[in-house]
C-alpha positions in Angstrom: 112.0 133.8 114.5 115.4 132.2 115.4 116.2 129.6 112.5 117.6 126.3 113.0 121.1 127.2 111.9 123.8 124.4 110.5 126.5 126.7 108.8 129.8 125.1 108.6 131.1 128.9 109.8 130.5 131.2 111.0 129.0 129.0 113.5 125.6 129.3 115.8 126.4 131.1 118.9 124.6 130.7 122.2 121.9 132.8 123.4 124.0 134.1 126.3 126.8 135.1 123.9 124.7 137.0 121.6 122.9 138.8 124.4 126.0 139.9 126.3 128.0 140.8 123.1 125.1 143.1 121.9 124.9 144.7 125.2 128.9 145.3 124.9 128.3 146.7 121.5 126.2 149.3 122.9 128.4 149.7 126.3 131.2 147.7 128.1 130.4 147.6 131.7 130.2 151.0 132.9 132.9 152.6 130.6 130.9 154.8 128.7 132.3 153.1 125.7 131.5 150.4 123.2 133.6 147.4 123.2 134.2 148.7 119.4 135.8 151.9 120.7 137.5 151.1 123.8 141.3 150.9 123.7 142.6 147.5 123.8 145.3 148.4 126.6 142.9 150.1 128.8 141.6 148.7 132.2 138.1 148.2 130.4 139.5 145.5 128.0 142.2 144.0 129.7 140.3 142.0 131.9 138.5 140.8 128.9 141.6 139.5 127.0 143.2 138.0 130.5 139.5 136.0 131.3 139.5 134.7 127.7 143.1 133.1 128.2 142.3 131.7 131.6 139.0 130.4 130.9 140.4 128.3 127.8 143.4 127.2 130.0 141.0 125.7 132.4 138.1 124.4 130.3 140.8 122.5 128.2 143.1 122.1 131.5 146.0 123.5 129.6 149.3 123.0 131.6 151.3 125.8 132.9 153.8 125.8 130.1 151.5 126.4 127.5 150.7 130.0 126.1 147.5 130.9 124.8 147.5 133.3 122.3 144.1 135.3 120.1 145.1 136.7 116.7 143.8 137.7 113.4 144.6 136.0 110.4 142.3 132.7 110.9 143.9 129.1 110.7 144.9 129.9 107.0 147.4 132.3 108.5 148.6 129.7 110.8 149.5 127.2 107.6 152.2 129.1 106.7 153.3 130.8 110.3 153.6 127.2 111.6 156.2 126.3 108.6 157.7 129.8 108.8 158.6 129.3 112.3 159.4 125.8 112.8 160.0 123.9 109.3 163.8 123.6 109.4 164.2 120.7 106.8 161.2 118.2 106.8 157.8 118.4 108.2 155.4 115.4 108.4 151.8 116.1 107.4 148.4 113.6 107.4 146.0 114.7 104.3 142.6 114.5 105.0 140.8 117.1 102.9 140.7 120.4 101.5 142.1 122.2 104.6 145.2 119.8 105.1 145.7 119.8 101.5 146.0 123.8 102.1 148.3 123.5 105.0 150.7 121.3 103.2 150.8 123.5 100.3 152.0 126.4 102.6 154.3 124.4 104.5 156.1 123.6 100.9 157.1 127.1 100.5 159.4 126.8 103.4 160.9 123.3 103.3 160.2 119.3 102.3 157.0 118.1 103.2 156.4 114.4 103.8 152.8 113.3 103.2 152.9 110.2 105.4 149.2 109.2 105.7 146.1 110.3 103.3 142.9 109.3 102.6 142.7 110.9 98.8 142.2 107.3 97.4 138.8 107.2 98.7 137.9 110.7 98.1 138.8 111.5 101.5 135.5 109.5 103.0 137.8 108.3 105.8 140.5 109.4 108.6 143.8 107.4 108.1 144.9 105.4 111.2 147.9 103.2 112.2 150.7 105.1 110.4 154.1 105.4 110.8 155.4 108.5 112.1 158.7 109.5 111.1 161.4 110.9 113.7 163.5 113.0 111.2 160.7 115.4 111.0 160.8 118.7 112.8 156.8 118.3 113.3 153.6 116.4 112.6 150.7 118.3 111.6 147.2 116.8 111.4 143.5 118.2 111.1 141.6 116.6 113.5 138.0 117.3 111.9 137.3 117.9 108.2 134.7 120.6 107.8 134.1 119.7 104.3 134.5 115.7 104.2 133.0 115.0 107.7 135.8 112.9 108.8 137.2 113.3 112.4 139.7 111.6 115.0 138.7 111.1 118.4 141.9 110.3 120.0 145.1 112.0 121.1 148.2 110.3 118.7 151.4 109.6 120.6 153.9 111.0 118.6 157.7 111.0 119.1 158.0 114.5 117.1 156.3 117.7 118.0 152.4 117.1 117.4 150.6 120.2 115.7 146.7 120.1 115.2 144.6 122.3 113.5 141.3 122.0 115.5 139.4 124.5 113.7 136.2 122.9 114.0 136.2 120.5 116.9 137.7 122.4 119.8 135.8 122.4 122.8 133.6 119.2 121.6 135.8 116.5 123.2 138.0 116.3 126.2 142.1 116.4 124.6 145.0 115.7 126.6 147.0 119.5 125.4 150.2 118.0 126.7 150.3 115.7 124.0 150.6 118.3 121.3 153.2 120.8 120.7 150.8 123.3 119.5 147.0 123.3 118.7 145.3 126.3 116.6 142.2 127.2 114.8 139.9 129.7 113.7 137.2 130.3 116.2 134.1 130.6 114.1 133.4 127.1 114.1 132.7 126.2 117.7 134.2 129.0 119.8 132.8 132.2 118.9 132.5 134.4 116.0 134.9 134.8 113.1 138.0 137.3 112.9 140.0 135.8 115.9 142.2 132.8 115.7 143.2 130.9 119.0 146.7 129.5 119.4 148.1 127.0 122.0 151.6 126.6 121.9 154.2 125.0 124.4 157.1 126.6 125.7 159.4 124.3 124.4 158.2 124.3 120.9 158.1 128.0 121.0 161.7 128.1 122.0 162.7 126.0 119.1 161.6 128.6 116.6 163.8 129.1 113.9 166.3 132.2 114.4 168.3 132.5 111.2 165.5 132.8 108.7 163.9 136.5 108.1 160.4 136.1 109.4 158.1 139.2 109.7 157.5 140.3 112.9 153.7 139.7 112.8 154.5 136.2 112.0 156.7 135.4 115.0 155.2 133.6 117.7 157.7 134.7 120.4 156.8 138.4 119.5 152.9 137.8 120.4 153.7 135.7 123.7 155.8 138.5 124.8 153.3 140.9 124.1 150.6 138.6 125.3 148.6 138.8 122.0 148.7 142.8 121.5 151.8 143.3 119.7 148.8 144.8 117.5 145.5 145.8 118.0 143.7 142.3 118.6 140.1 142.0 117.3 138.5 143.0 120.6 134.6 142.3 120.0 135.6 138.7 118.7 137.4 138.2 121.7 134.9 139.5 124.1 132.3 137.1 122.3 135.0 134.3 122.3 135.2 134.9 126.0 131.2 134.5 126.4 131.4 131.6 124.5 133.9 130.1 127.0 131.7 131.2 130.0 128.6 129.4 128.7 130.5 126.4 128.0 131.9 126.0 131.3 128.2 126.9 132.8 126.9 123.9 130.9 129.8 121.7 132.6 132.7 122.1 130.0 133.8 119.9 127.4 132.9 116.7 128.9 129.3 118.0 128.9 129.5 119.6 125.2 130.9 115.9 124.3 127.9 114.3 125.6 125.7 116.7 123.4 127.8 116.2 120.5 127.4 112.6 120.5 123.7 112.6 121.2 123.1 115.5 118.2 125.3 113.6 115.9 124.0 109.8 116.3 120.1 111.6 116.0 121.1 112.5 112.3 123.2 109.6 111.6 120.5 107.1 112.8 118.0 108.7 110.8 120.4 108.5 107.8 120.1 104.9 108.2 116.6 104.6 108.5 115.6 107.2 105.6 115.5 105.5 102.0 116.2 108.8 100.4 119.7 109.9 102.4 123.1 108.2 103.0 126.2 108.9 104.6 129.4 109.0 102.3 131.8 108.6 105.2 133.1 105.4 106.7 131.1 104.7 109.9 134.5 104.6 112.1 135.7 108.1 110.8 132.0 109.9 111.2 132.5 113.8 112.3 130.4 114.8 115.1 130.7 118.4 114.4 130.1 118.3 110.3 127.9 115.6 109.0 127.3 115.2 105.1 124.3 113.4 103.9 123.8 112.6 100.2 121.1 110.9 98.2 120.5 107.4 98.2 120.9 106.5 94.5 117.7 107.5 92.4 116.8 110.3 94.3 119.1 113.2 93.1 116.4 114.9 91.1 115.2 115.9 94.4 118.0 118.0 95.4 116.2 121.5 94.9 113.0 120.5 96.4 114.7 119.6 99.6 116.3 122.5 99.9 113.0 124.6 99.5 111.1 122.2 101.6 113.9 123.0 104.5 114.1 126.4 104.0 110.2 126.7 104.8 110.7 124.7 108.3 113.3 127.7 109.3 116.2 125.5 108.3 119.6 127.3 107.0 123.0 126.3 106.1 122.6 122.6 105.1 123.5 123.0 101.5 126.5 120.5 100.7 130.0 121.8 99.8 130.3 121.6 95.9 133.0 119.1 96.4 130.5 116.6 98.3 127.4 117.3 97.1 124.1 116.9 98.6 123.6 118.5 102.2 125.8 118.8 105.2 124.7 119.7 108.8 127.3 121.5 111.0 126.3 120.7 114.4 128.8 122.8 116.7 128.6 123.1 120.5 125.5 125.8 120.3 123.5 123.5 118.3 120.4 122.5 120.3 118.7 119.1 120.3 115.4 121.2 119.3 118.1 122.0 116.2 118.3 118.4 115.2 114.8 117.1 116.0 113.7 120.0 113.2 116.3 118.5 111.0 115.4 114.9 111.2 111.6 115.6 111.1 112.0 117.4 108.1 113.9 114.5 106.5 111.0 112.0 107.7 108.4 114.4 106.2 110.1 114.6 102.8 110.6 110.9 102.7 106.4 110.7 103.6 105.8 113.6 101.2 108.0 111.8 98.0 107.5 108.3 99.0 103.8 108.3 100.3 
């Protein structure tokens, strides 16, 4: 029986993605080879890469002067790679939780980092707004959705300096104006495919500003990957195939506009239940609540039911809701492939548990 999957990553994948990828693992088209065996430079795989790049450009309306890269190493590698290539003297960062803090730490290896806004003062339970952006920095870095803390920004910032966004956990969930960003990157395993492939959307102008007088290993140079069309080394072929299938599925449902409406509907179901349910509450400021990652913690006096509710939910085929250790309680990651039925199952579970305990 298919579980109701709320893992923070790897994410739940759509049925068409799973079905088509499983077939390709046995044989890619009529090639007589598995997608795991086929040469990445062959006529069998090249169309997969080309379509995966073209679909992302189409779905996000990426301008012509931007490149789409599919790389290995995860978003965590991008933390360092970004600064290695573009931090010349000073960079501005917004600190909204664990992943932005890690990005800051990596950037500090290569230059000065100015944290221009932070929600650390309230344990990262809100997304900073209205902060001033210094014009003497090489770029501004934000994490648009915070997987652990459950905060999200829903607007594209107007920045006087190149704007960089880690969109690992909200890419494809809402319409964005790519032209406002110099670079967007993220791990695919939250909303876009399986783990093992990283997407980078980078503008020509920003890429041309890359540092040339700093010793940078070849694998960490963006221009090299652009020049080689993401094939400087062997790319993660299976993962890119599954990513392509996810993009085809998103397009078939109506693109990011349709995904956004579903995201709003699904997250509202859970937030509304938290407001109603006497046992649970949200630790996040209402105007910053993520549509993708929804922490819910115990209302005061109910903490002793932690293990009992975990067992209760597991018996109802619900997996992946244990909260991150830094927040506690529970967290539902409701990425694009999560269904309304998944949400109905979780909400019903919360309601039934309340009835069992409170009577």
